[in-house]
A tleap script that builds the chain and sets N, CA, C and O, in Angstrom:
source leaprc.protein.ff14SB
mol = sequence {
  NMET LYS ARG LEU LEU ALA GLY LEU LEU ALA
  LEU PRO LEU ALA ALA PHE ALA GLN SER GLN
  SER ALA PRO GLU PRO PRO VAL GLU ALA HIE
  PRO ILE GLY THR LEU VAL PHE VAL VAL LEU
  PHE VAL GLY PHE CYS VAL VAL PHE GLY TRP
  MET VAL TRP ARG LYS LYS ASP LYS LYS GLU
  ASP GLU LYS PRO GLN CALA
}
set mol.1.N position { 0.729 -0.684 -0.111 }
set mol.1.CA position { 0.263 0.036 -0.012 }
set mol.1.C position { 0.695 1.046 0.244 }
set mol.1.O position { -0.025 2.020 0.025 }
set mol.2.N position { 2.195 1.287 0.876 }
set mol.2.CA position { 3.058 2.421 0.705 }
set mol.2.C position { 3.526 2.359 -0.653 }
set mol.2.O position { 3.258 3.336 -1.351 }
set mol.3.N position { 3.970 1.706 -1.010 }
set mol.3.CA position { 4.776 1.659 -2.486 }
set mol.3.C position { 3.536 2.219 -3.021 }
set mol.3.O position { 3.584 3.435 -3.204 }
set mol.4.N position { 2.454 1.645 -3.314 }
set mol.4.CA position { 1.071 2.556 -3.974 }
set mol.4.C position { 1.333 3.672 -4.411 }
set mol.4.O position { 1.572 4.147 -5.521 }
set mol.5.N position { 1.209 4.281 -2.701 }
set mol.5.CA position { 0.600 5.640 -2.941 }
set mol.5.C position { 1.819 6.411 -3.061 }
set mol.5.O position { 1.546 7.601 -3.220 }
set mol.6.N position { 3.849 6.027 -3.035 }
set mol.6.CA position { 4.279 6.458 -3.145 }
set mol.6.C position { 4.050 6.844 -4.744 }
set mol.6.O position { 3.798 7.993 -5.107 }
set mol.7.N position { 4.170 5.738 -5.623 }
set mol.7.CA position { 4.406 5.440 -6.776 }
set mol.7.C position { 3.183 6.693 -7.260 }
set mol.7.O position { 3.572 7.593 -8.005 }
set mol.8.N position { 1.960 6.677 -6.867 }
set mol.8.CA position { 1.007 7.682 -7.141 }
set mol.8.C position { 1.335 9.123 -6.980 }
set mol.8.O position { 0.935 9.977 -7.771 }
set mol.9.N position { 2.298 9.453 -5.620 }
set mol.9.CA position { 2.669 10.473 -5.740 }
set mol.9.C position { 3.924 10.805 -7.043 }
set mol.9.O position { 3.842 11.706 -7.878 }
set mol.10.N position { 4.834 9.991 -6.933 }
set mol.10.CA position { 5.820 10.357 -7.733 }
set mol.10.C position { 5.140 10.304 -9.386 }
set mol.10.O position { 5.634 10.922 -10.330 }
set mol.11.N position { 4.444 9.806 -9.435 }
set mol.11.CA position { 4.064 9.414 -11.246 }
set mol.11.C position { 3.709 11.027 -12.136 }
set mol.11.O position { 4.045 11.347 -13.276 }
set mol.12.N position { 2.993 11.740 -11.203 }
set mol.12.CA position { 2.628 12.823 -12.118 }
set mol.12.C position { 3.949 13.895 -11.659 }
set mol.12.O position { 3.875 14.915 -12.343 }
set mol.13.N position { 4.757 13.922 -10.995 }
set mol.13.CA position { 5.919 14.294 -11.068 }
set mol.13.C position { 6.813 14.341 -12.412 }
set mol.13.O position { 7.260 15.201 -13.172 }
set mol.14.N position { 6.824 13.000 -12.286 }
set mol.14.CA position { 7.934 12.502 -13.325 }
set mol.14.C position { 7.114 12.763 -14.710 }
set mol.14.O position { 7.688 13.288 -15.664 }
set mol.15.N position { 5.820 12.396 -14.773 }
set mol.15.CA position { 5.398 12.729 -15.993 }
set mol.15.C position { 5.647 14.656 -16.250 }
set mol.15.O position { 6.062 15.183 -17.283 }
set mol.16.N position { 5.314 15.233 -15.196 }
set mol.16.CA position { 5.396 16.528 -15.328 }
set mol.16.C position { 6.662 17.269 -15.839 }
set mol.16.O position { 6.617 18.288 -16.528 }
set mol.17.N position { 7.906 16.587 -15.387 }
set mol.17.CA position { 9.442 16.855 -16.022 }
set mol.17.C position { 9.488 16.299 -17.091 }
set mol.17.O position { 10.196 16.966 -17.845 }
set mol.18.N position { 8.970 15.112 -17.732 }
set mol.18.CA position { 9.389 14.894 -18.915 }
set mol.18.C position { 8.524 15.784 -19.807 }
set mol.18.O position { 9.054 16.142 -20.858 }
set mol.19.N position { 7.438 16.146 -19.592 }
set mol.19.CA position { 6.351 16.937 -20.711 }
set mol.19.C position { 7.599 18.470 -20.911 }
set mol.19.O position { 7.690 18.938 -22.046 }
set mol.20.N position { 8.086 18.836 -20.261 }
set mol.20.CA position { 8.320 20.131 -20.339 }
set mol.20.C position { 9.740 20.235 -21.493 }
set mol.20.O position { 10.592 19.384 -21.746 }
set mol.21.N position { 9.572 21.569 -22.002 }
set mol.21.CA position { 10.739 21.161 -23.284 }
set mol.21.C position { 11.750 22.267 -22.287 }
set mol.21.O position { 11.391 22.631 -21.167 }
set mol.22.N position { 13.085 22.709 -22.952 }
set mol.22.CA position { 14.488 22.819 -22.582 }
set mol.22.C position { 13.562 24.279 -22.276 }
set mol.22.O position { 12.622 24.875 -22.801 }
set mol.23.N position { 14.343 24.414 -21.245 }
set mol.23.CA position { 14.504 26.494 -20.483 }
set mol.23.C position { 15.028 27.022 -21.544 }
set mol.23.O position { 15.948 26.528 -22.197 }
set mol.24.N position { 14.199 28.538 -21.867 }
set mol.24.CA position { 14.635 29.344 -22.759 }
set mol.24.C position { 15.959 30.041 -21.895 }
set mol.24.O position { 15.956 30.189 -20.673 }
set mol.25.N position { 17.024 30.412 -22.759 }
set mol.25.CA position { 17.732 30.917 -21.399 }
set mol.25.C position { 17.410 32.453 -20.742 }
set mol.25.O position { 16.418 33.139 -20.986 }
set mol.26.N position { 18.376 32.742 -19.968 }
set mol.26.CA position { 18.005 33.673 -19.114 }
set mol.26.C position { 17.906 35.084 -19.717 }
set mol.26.O position { 18.851 35.230 -20.493 }
set mol.27.N position { 17.147 36.152 -19.663 }
set mol.27.CA position { 17.069 37.162 -20.333 }
set mol.27.C position { 17.957 37.648 -19.483 }
set mol.27.O position { 17.956 37.507 -18.260 }
set mol.28.N position { 19.117 38.525 -20.484 }
set mol.28.CA position { 20.105 39.545 -19.650 }
set mol.28.C position { 19.439 40.579 -18.575 }
set mol.28.O position { 18.293 40.981 -18.776 }
set mol.29.N position { 20.136 40.976 -17.497 }
set mol.29.CA position { 19.287 41.768 -16.771 }
set mol.29.C position { 19.944 43.577 -17.388 }
set mol.29.O position { 21.097 43.947 -17.611 }
set mol.30.N position { 18.568 44.359 -17.496 }
set mol.30.CA position { 19.086 46.176 -17.645 }
set mol.30.C position { 20.277 46.426 -16.547 }
set mol.30.O position { 20.353 46.290 -15.326 }
set mol.31.N position { 21.362 46.951 -17.801 }
set mol.31.CA position { 22.534 47.589 -16.825 }
set mol.31.C position { 22.073 48.601 -15.697 }
set mol.31.O position { 22.516 48.500 -14.553 }
set mol.32.N position { 21.164 49.583 -16.065 }
set mol.32.CA position { 21.098 50.315 -15.320 }
set mol.32.C position { 20.191 49.863 -13.951 }
set mol.32.O position { 20.003 50.642 -13.018 }
set mol.33.N position { 19.631 48.396 -13.990 }
set mol.33.CA position { 19.184 47.945 -12.651 }
set mol.33.C position { 20.566 46.941 -11.935 }
set mol.33.O position { 20.537 46.780 -10.715 }
set mol.34.N position { 21.555 46.398 -12.624 }
set mol.34.CA position { 22.649 46.389 -12.153 }
set mol.34.C position { 23.401 47.508 -11.526 }
set mol.34.O position { 23.904 47.125 -10.469 }
set mol.35.N position { 23.625 48.588 -11.760 }
set mol.35.CA position { 24.301 49.418 -11.555 }
set mol.35.C position { 23.278 50.437 -10.352 }
set mol.35.O position { 23.737 51.375 -9.701 }
set mol.36.N position { 22.424 50.147 -10.322 }
set mol.36.CA position { 21.317 50.873 -8.857 }
set mol.36.C position { 21.908 49.771 -7.806 }
set mol.36.O position { 22.564 50.088 -6.814 }
set mol.37.N position { 21.533 48.252 -8.219 }
set mol.37.CA position { 21.629 47.483 -6.977 }
set mol.37.C position { 23.280 47.345 -6.565 }
set mol.37.O position { 23.456 46.796 -5.477 }
set mol.38.N position { 24.295 47.695 -7.161 }
set mol.38.CA position { 25.275 47.995 -6.860 }
set mol.38.C position { 25.728 48.805 -5.907 }
set mol.38.O position { 26.311 48.510 -4.863 }
set mol.39.N position { 25.331 50.158 -6.459 }
set mol.39.CA position { 25.579 51.542 -5.811 }
set mol.39.C position { 24.593 51.011 -4.027 }
set mol.39.O position { 25.031 51.199 -2.892 }
set mol.40.N position { 23.518 50.489 -4.333 }
set mol.40.CA position { 22.734 50.576 -2.967 }
set mol.40.C position { 23.521 49.441 -1.784 }
set mol.40.O position { 23.561 49.534 -0.557 }
set mol.41.N position { 24.202 48.192 -2.855 }
set mol.41.CA position { 24.947 47.432 -2.150 }
set mol.41.C position { 25.994 47.820 -1.352 }
set mol.41.O position { 26.251 47.472 -0.199 }
set mol.42.N position { 26.544 48.541 -2.049 }
set mol.42.CA position { 27.968 49.390 -1.538 }
set mol.42.C position { 27.877 50.506 -0.488 }
set mol.42.O position { 28.719 50.853 0.340 }
set mol.43.N position { 26.661 50.976 -0.724 }
set mol.43.CA position { 26.189 51.833 0.087 }
set mol.43.C position { 25.636 51.345 1.602 }
set mol.43.O position { 26.065 51.921 2.602 }
set mol.44.N position { 24.857 50.471 1.691 }
set mol.44.CA position { 24.610 49.821 2.895 }
set mol.44.C position { 25.481 49.041 3.511 }
set mol.44.O position { 25.196 48.624 4.634 }
set mol.45.N position { 26.904 48.638 2.800 }
set mol.45.CA position { 27.722 48.358 3.500 }
set mol.45.C position { 28.502 49.495 4.224 }
set mol.45.O position { 28.617 49.551 5.448 }
set mol.46.N position { 28.994 50.337 3.404 }
set mol.46.CA position { 29.408 51.267 3.890 }
set mol.46.C position { 28.895 52.060 5.436 }
set mol.46.O position { 29.564 52.501 6.371 }
set mol.47.N position { 27.469 52.002 5.204 }
set mol.47.CA position { 26.900 52.957 5.991 }
set mol.47.C position { 26.792 51.781 7.705 }
set mol.47.O position { 26.817 52.187 8.866 }
set mol.48.N position { 26.672 50.265 7.189 }
set mol.48.CA position { 26.532 49.024 8.252 }
set mol.48.C position { 27.918 49.353 8.859 }
set mol.48.O position { 27.931 49.595 10.066 }
set mol.49.N position { 29.172 49.397 8.127 }
set mol.49.CA position { 30.763 49.350 8.818 }
set mol.49.C position { 30.677 50.808 9.490 }
set mol.49.O position { 31.330 50.977 10.519 }
set mol.50.N position { 30.012 51.738 9.042 }
set mol.50.CA position { 30.213 53.311 9.856 }
set mol.50.C position { 29.583 53.082 11.150 }
set mol.50.O position { 30.128 53.208 12.247 }
set mol.51.N position { 28.575 52.790 10.953 }
set mol.51.CA position { 27.782 52.229 12.604 }
set mol.51.C position { 28.782 51.136 12.978 }
set mol.51.O position { 29.711 51.546 13.674 }
set mol.52.N position { 28.794 50.259 12.771 }
set mol.52.CA position { 29.769 49.779 13.893 }
set mol.52.C position { 30.918 49.968 14.828 }
set mol.52.O position { 31.179 49.600 15.973 }
set mol.53.N position { 31.760 50.987 13.512 }
set mol.53.CA position { 32.819 51.432 13.872 }
set mol.53.C position { 32.487 52.764 14.939 }
set mol.53.O position { 33.313 52.980 15.825 }
set mol.54.N position { 31.406 53.544 14.846 }
set mol.54.CA position { 30.564 54.530 15.770 }
set mol.54.C position { 30.498 53.611 17.250 }
set mol.54.O position { 30.937 53.977 18.341 }
set mol.55.N position { 29.974 52.618 17.001 }
set mol.55.CA position { 29.454 52.044 18.259 }
set mol.55.C position { 30.839 51.717 18.911 }
set mol.55.O position { 30.970 51.844 20.128 }
set mol.56.N position { 31.573 51.420 18.349 }
set mol.56.CA position { 33.023 50.711 18.840 }
set mol.56.C position { 33.541 52.268 19.775 }
set mol.56.O position { 33.945 52.445 20.924 }
set mol.57.N position { 33.307 53.097 18.727 }
set mol.57.CA position { 34.006 54.445 19.100 }
set mol.57.C position { 33.247 54.767 20.722 }
set mol.57.O position { 33.885 55.155 21.700 }
set mol.58.N position { 31.863 54.515 20.700 }
set mol.58.CA position { 31.419 54.819 22.138 }
set mol.58.C position { 31.734 53.669 23.045 }
set mol.58.O position { 32.287 54.106 24.054 }
set mol.59.N position { 31.609 52.497 23.072 }
set mol.59.CA position { 31.796 51.795 23.952 }
set mol.59.C position { 33.339 52.013 24.353 }
set mol.59.O position { 33.517 52.148 25.564 }
set mol.60.N position { 34.192 52.055 23.745 }
set mol.60.CA position { 35.927 52.888 24.153 }
set mol.60.C position { 35.950 54.171 24.914 }
set mol.60.O position { 36.894 54.543 25.612 }
set mol.61.N position { 34.714 54.883 24.701 }
set mol.61.CA position { 34.843 56.266 25.714 }
set mol.61.C position { 34.279 56.064 27.022 }
set mol.61.O position { 34.653 56.658 28.034 }
set mol.62.N position { 33.415 55.251 26.966 }
set mol.62.CA position { 32.680 54.631 28.695 }
set mol.62.C position { 33.478 53.933 29.180 }
set mol.62.O position { 33.178 53.611 30.329 }
set mol.63.N position { 34.444 53.511 28.798 }
set mol.63.CA position { 35.316 52.198 29.909 }
set mol.63.C position { 36.352 53.646 30.694 }
set mol.63.O position { 37.028 54.574 30.250 }
set mol.64.N position { 36.042 53.234 31.780 }
set mol.64.CA position { 36.872 54.202 33.158 }
set mol.64.C position { 38.356 54.325 32.821 }
set mol.64.O position { 38.832 53.206 32.625 }
set mol.65.N position { 39.060 55.103 32.716 }
set mol.65.CA position { 40.454 55.266 32.599 }
set mol.65.C position { 41.090 54.466 33.809 }
set mol.65.O position { 40.533 54.865 34.832 }
set mol.66.N position { 41.847 53.690 34.043 }
set mol.66.CA position { 42.672 53.381 35.557 }
set mol.66.C position { 43.934 53.993 35.377 }
set mol.66.O position { 44.772 53.956 36.277 }
savepdb mol mol.pdb
quit
């Protein structure tokens, strides 16, 4: 019974996989979209680094001098 249920579940998936034609090659992304992504990514990385640096400086200022 378990093999029958497993076969019934696998059969439609196998048939669906066999019936599909070769996928089309992906469409190339627009250069402006890529440029916007790079600018935003680098900007967020710089801001994140600046926030970490600023937080580290505040922690060092709060330490009592011995």
